[in-house]
C-alpha positions in Angstrom: -85.1 -43.7 -98.9 -85.1 -40.2 -100.3 -88.1 -38.2 -99.1 -88.7 -35.0 -101.1 -88.5 -31.7 -99.2 -92.1 -30.8 -100.2 -93.3 -34.0 -98.5 -91.1 -33.5 -95.5 -92.4 -30.0 -95.0 -96.0 -31.2 -95.4 -95.6 -33.8 -92.7 -93.8 -31.4 -90.4 -96.5 -28.7 -90.8 -99.2 -31.2 -90.2 -97.5 -32.3 -87.0 -96.7 -28.7 -85.9 -100.2 -27.2 -86.1 -101.8 -30.2 -84.6 -99.3 -30.2 -81.7 -99.9 -26.5 -81.1 -103.7 -26.8 -81.1 -103.9 -30.0 -79.1 -101.2 -28.8 -76.7 -102.9 -25.4 -76.2 -106.3 -27.0 -75.6 -105.0 -29.7 -73.3 -102.8 -27.2 -71.5 -105.7 -24.9 -70.9 -108.0 -27.6 -69.6 -105.4 -29.3 -67.4 -104.0 -26.0 -66.3 -107.4 -24.8 -65.3 -108.0 -27.9 -63.3 -104.7 -27.6 -61.6 -105.5 -24.0 -60.7 -108.9 -25.0 -59.3 -107.3 -27.7 -57.2 -104.8 -25.3 -55.8 -107.6 -22.9 -54.8 -109.6 -25.8 -53.1 -106.5 -26.9 -51.3 -106.3 -23.4 -49.8 -103.1 -22.4 -51.6 -104.2 -20.1 -54.5 -100.6 -18.7 -54.6 -99.5 -22.1 -55.9 -102.1 -22.1 -58.7 -99.6 -21.1 -61.3 -97.4 -24.1 -60.4 -100.2 -26.5 -60.3 -101.5 -25.1 -63.6 -98.1 -25.4 -65.3 -97.7 -29.0 -64.1 -101.1 -29.8 -65.5 -100.1 -28.2 -68.8 -97.0 -30.3 -69.0 -98.9 -33.4 -68.3 -101.3 -32.6 -71.1 -98.6 -31.9 -73.6 -97.3 -35.5 -73.7 -100.6 -37.2 -74.9 -101.3 -34.2 -77.1 -98.0 -34.6 -78.9 -98.6 -38.3 -79.4 -102.1 -37.7 -80.8 -100.7 -35.0 -83.1 -98.0 -37.4 -84.4 -100.5 -40.2 -84.9 -102.9 -38.1 -86.9 -100.1 -36.4 -88.9 -98.6 -39.8 -89.9 -102.0 -41.3 -90.6 -102.8 -38.5 -93.0 -99.4 -38.7 -94.8 -98.6 -42.4 -94.4 -99.9 -43.6 -97.7 -97.8 -41.2 -99.7 -94.7 -41.9 -97.5 -95.2 -45.6 -98.0 -95.3 -45.2 -101.8 -92.0 -43.2 -101.6 -90.5 -46.0 -99.5 -91.8 -48.7 -101.9 -90.4 -47.0 -104.9 -87.1 -46.6 -103.2 -86.9 -50.3 -102.3 -88.0 -51.2 -105.9 -85.4 -49.0 -107.5 -82.7 -50.6 -105.3 -83.8 -54.1 -106.3 -83.8 -53.1 -110.0 -80.5 -51.3 -109.8 
């Protein structure tokens, strides 16, 4: 299957900006919660570590959500490229 560069860049950009936004939002929320937990545990000096850990935890589901939404947006056009590739192989 030969995917044109324009379509490749479109899917990549769709994934990249969603991953950045979702990761930043999730990292902020989970990082804030981690920092608050550190303060309540009486170790505010560890707030940065707890916050970073929370941010890392948030990044995984954020990246999955970004990938799912990017593929959902572009899947129809990618499927048509795949189908035309398969059809041309059958005809050739």
